[in-house]
Each structure stands twice: as structure tokens, then as C-alpha cells.
N, C-alpha and C positions, 0 to 999 in steps of 0.2 A: 609972400602971402605965407600970414598962421597957420600951424596946423593946427585942427580945430578939439577942442578937447571933450570927447563923447562924456555926457552924463547922463540920469536916469534921466532926462527928460526929452532926449534924442529924438530925435522924432524918426522912424524906420518905418519905411511901405513894406510890408512883409506881403504886399498882394502883387508887389512886383514881375517878371517875368523874365526868366533868359534860356536859353537853350542848353543845356549841359548834356554832354557824352561820355562824362567818365569823374567819379568820386573814388580816387584812391585813398584808404586809411595806413597807419602805422607808418609815414615816411621819414628818414632821419635826415636828409635831404631838401632842397628847395626853403631854408628858412631856419629855425632853431630850435630844438629839441623837435617831442615827435609831433606830427604834422599831420595835416588832410589835406590833399590836394582837389580842389576843385576845377574839372577841365570845362572851359567855354567852347564854344563851336565858332569858327569862322577868324581868319585873318588875311590881311589886305596883299599881305606876300607871299610868293611862291618861290620860297628854298628848294633847291634844288635836291638838296643832303636831307630835307623836313621828314624823321621820324615817326611824323602822324599826321599822315595826309588827308588820316579820316577826320582834324581838325580843322581845314582849311576852308570847305564848306561851310558858308552860316547856317545851312539850315540842315533839320536831321537827314540821315543820309543811311544805308542798306550796305552792308559787306556781306559776300556770300562766302561760306568757308570750303565749299567743293563747286568745281566747274559746271555742274550740275545745278546746284540748287537756285539758282538765276531763269533755268528753263522752268522748274516747278514751283518755282515763285510768279511765274507770269502766267501760267496756265491756275493757280490755287484762287479760289473767291479774294482774297485777302490779296492783294496783288503790292507790288512794291509802291506805285502811288498811294493805294490807298494806305499803308502803317507808316508812309512818311507822313501826308496831311495828317494823318491821327497822331503823328509825334510833333507836329509843328501845331497843331490844337492843344497839347496838352492833357490827350485822354487817354493813355497808354499804361499797364498796369505791369506789376511785375510779372503774374502768369500770362500777360502777353511776350511781354521779351522769352520765357521758359518757354512756350509754344515755339514763338518763330528760329529760338533756339536750334530748338528739336529737328526745325526742316531747312536749317544750314544757313538761317538770315541771323547777321547781328547788327541790331539797331544800333547808332551812331548819333545821339544828338534825341532831345525831348523836352520840350517844354514842362518847366519847374518855377515856382513861385520858390521867393525867397523863407516863405514860412519852411515848406517841404523840404527845402535842404540845408535849414538850419536843423528840421528835426532829426536828417540824418547825421549832420555832423556831431550835435550832440551825445551820440554816444558813445565820444572819444571823450567827454569836457574833463573828465578825470584824468586823462592819460598829458592834456595840457597844460594841467595846473600843475601838474608834478613834474613836467618836463620844460618846464615855459616855452611848451610848443604852440600850435594855434593850427589856420588855416593858411593857405596858399590857391591864388588862382592861378589859373596855368591855362595855357590853349593849345591850339588857335594863336588870338593874343585877345586875352580877357577884355584890353580897352575896348572892344568893337561892341562888346555891351557893357555899353557904360552904366546904362541907369539902372540895371541888376546888379552891377559888379560894385554901385557907392551903394546899396542900399544895404547890399549883404554883410559888407564889410562893416559896413554903421554895427549891424546887428551883431556880428561879431567882436566888434571893438565894446556895445554891451556887455556881452558877456564877459567882458576881461581876458579876452583870447589874444593874445600876437597875431598881428597878417602879414602876410607877404604877396607880393604880385612877379609871376612869370612875364616880362614884356619886351617886344621891341619897338616899342614905341613909337611907332607909324602910326600916329592920330594927330587931330588936331589939339592944338593948347589946351582947347576950352574944355578937353575929354581929361586930359591932366589934370587941370584945377578941380576937374568935380571928383575924381577919384582917387588921385595918391595922398590928398591929406589924410584918408583914413588907413595908410599904410603904413607899418612901422620898417618893414626893410622891402626894397625894388633890389630884384635880379634881372638887370638892364641888359640885355644883348647888343654888343656891337660887334658886328658879322664881319664888317672890313674897316676901316679908316678909309680908303679911297672909293669914293662914288662909282667909279666905273666900273669897277670890281663888287662893288656892293649893288649895283641895276644889272650887270651880267647874271650874277647867279641868283638875287632874290626878285629881281623882278623891279625894285623902286632904289630910288638913290636915297645916298645916307643923309642930305642934310637935315629933314625934318628930326631924325632921330636926334641927331647930334644937339639939334639945335633945344626937342624937349630934356635933352640928358642931363642940360644945365638948367632947366626949373626943376627938374626931380630930384636933382641933389639935394637942391635946396629945399625941399619939403618933405625928404625922408630919405632914411638912410640907405644908400646905395651901394651895392656892387654889382663890376663889372664881369661881363661873364662873355668869354671868345669861343662859339662854337666853330672847334679847331679842323678846318678841314684841306687834306692835301691836295695840294695845286690851286687850291682858293687863295687861301689867310694864315697859311702855317710856314712864312718865312719870317725869319726873326725879324726882318724891317716892319713888317707890318705890325708883329707882335710889340716892337719897340714904338710906332707910331701910335698903337693903343694905348699904349702906357701915356705916353705925351698928351692924347686927350685926355685920360682920366684924371692929368695930373692937376689941370684948370678945373674939374668940378669939383663941386662944395662936399670935404669931407670925405671922399672917394679913399678907401683904404685897401683896396682886394679888387684885385682880378681874379676872375679864374678860369683855366681853360680846362674845357669841356670835348674831349676828342672825339670827332668822327667815330662814327659804328652802323652797321647795315643789321641792325636789329630791325629797322622798320622795312626792310624792302619786304617782305614778305604781304604787307597791308595793301600795296598798292596792287599786287596782284588781287588780293582779295576783294579790292575798290575797280579791278577791269583798266589798271594804270600802268604802264612801264615805267620801270624806275630809272628816274633819271641821270643816275651815279655812275652808271653800269659797273664798270669793274675796280671802281675806287676803293685802294686796301685802306681799311682801320687805320687812324695814326697810332704809334706803336706808343707804348709807355714811353721807352727811352727820350723819343721825338718830343713827348708832351714835358716830361722832363726838364731837357733843353729849352725850353718854349716859359716854363715856370722860373728858370733861372734867370731869364730875363724880368721877367716880371717883380722879380725880389730883387734884382741887381738897381730899379727903380726905388726903394725903400716898401715897394708895396708886399700883401699879404698872397699867396696862390695855392688854390685849392687845385688839384686835379679832377676831374668829375664835378664840381660845385658841391 
């Protein structure tokens, strides 16, 4: 499938909407140069180590920064249900969010248009031009919102910004064909080369992901990333077998090791959820270095941390 060349005549639907839960500026990871990362809600997987549990639900939701905030919200005129409905409809202002934050409520996700999102991204357009940077879509799984993702990427390409996407690619092939042609760099998670292990820890098998990896690598520059979890996929054999998968993909020259950490644990408590990983220790830098040696022995570049 040929990669479309953006032109001044590219048709962008600036009224297309999506649910975004964060926009992170001045990132030097997740693609070349200085980047802005747009985080989209929704994910079809339930990775037990997920550091962004607020990304999983496709709808807006509230996090509470202290145990009594939920009780106060239930007794207020603007109940959590009312706030979430307002966010789904796209009727949330910055002042609204400031007010809720003072009440101990943090809104995660609100409906926005491509036009509204571009206004935020354009604030750093000079930085993109100077650094060769641009926009990265993340999540959740950004491919769960294919219409919004494609239209936003088209608009970014019209501005001459580089585009990237972080994905696990557990979607239908039609979604890949719709979105990936507008992406310069795909940061593709392969969480385990073994389908049974993948399903145990993420809730889904990996066949669709591996099939889509072939298609993706033929459409865009692809970097494989391994979120590396002690007791799940940190064995030398697991990394070896992931390297062998990469060797059969078109043009893949890099596999990055993303060491497991516990920085997202507090978010589970703010969502009134249990942390699934229990007392699992973070991956040490020494162990990450040993796994990186395996990747490099296959003639592939490797960055620890991505």
C-alpha cells in the first residue's frame, strides 16, 4: 500500500472529534526532536503493569486525589456522572477543570475537535521546526479512535510536522490501513513473543499484533519496543525470540527496552482500583543492559527507555 503524499489539497475534517485525556509538551522521547504527545482514551488490552490505568476506559472518567473527594462529589450539584456526561459531549472549559481540581477531582478525558487540538499543538510549532520534532499520538491505544487519529495526523502533516504513534496494534487491519499511512514513525509494542504469555498478562493473544506488525513495517518506519516486566518477559530467551520476529519485519533496525517501573501505582488508588502487579520490583538498569546486549548482538540498535 503506497504511503500518501500530503499536499495543500489534502482534505482534513477539522470537526472530527476524539476523547483526549492529556497533552504533554516538550517531550524528547517517543520520536525524533522535541515533540508534543497527545494521549487518546481507550485500550482493548488490560496489561497488568499498565502505568496509565486512566487510559483504558474509552470514556471520560474522574480520579480522586483523596478518599473523601468522591464522597463530596456525590453530594454536590455536579455529580461525577454529570461531569463525565459533560466531558463526553465536549462541554468542558478550562475553568470547569480548575474548579473540579480544587474539589479533589481530576477529569481524565474530554471530547475535542481536531481544530481545537491543533490550536494547542501549534503553540510549539517553532520548536518542531528547529528540532525536527512534531506530534506523537499515544494512549491508551490511539488506534481505537481511528477517524480522529487519521484526521489529526493529516492536519499535522499539512503543517510539515513529523508524526509518530505509540501502539500495540491490536486492531483490525482496516484501521492500520486508514491511520498508519499518515505516520512517519511507529513505536510498536511487542509485549511477548509467546501468545499464551501475552494473553495471560494483557488479556488478548498476540497473533493479530504480529500480523499487523508486518503490514505496519511496510507502511512506516517502525521501532519495536519491549515493555520489560520481571517474571513476564525479561528472560534472555524472550528477548531473543522478539529479535527474531523483528528480523522478519521490513526495515526494522531498532528494538528498545522499556524497563518496568511502579510510577503508575498511585493512579490505581485514585481510580479506586487494586494495583495488579503487587510487590513486583522495578527492572534494574543492570538487567536492562544485559537484555540490550542481546538485541545488539542481532545487529539491531537498542535504547533503554525508548
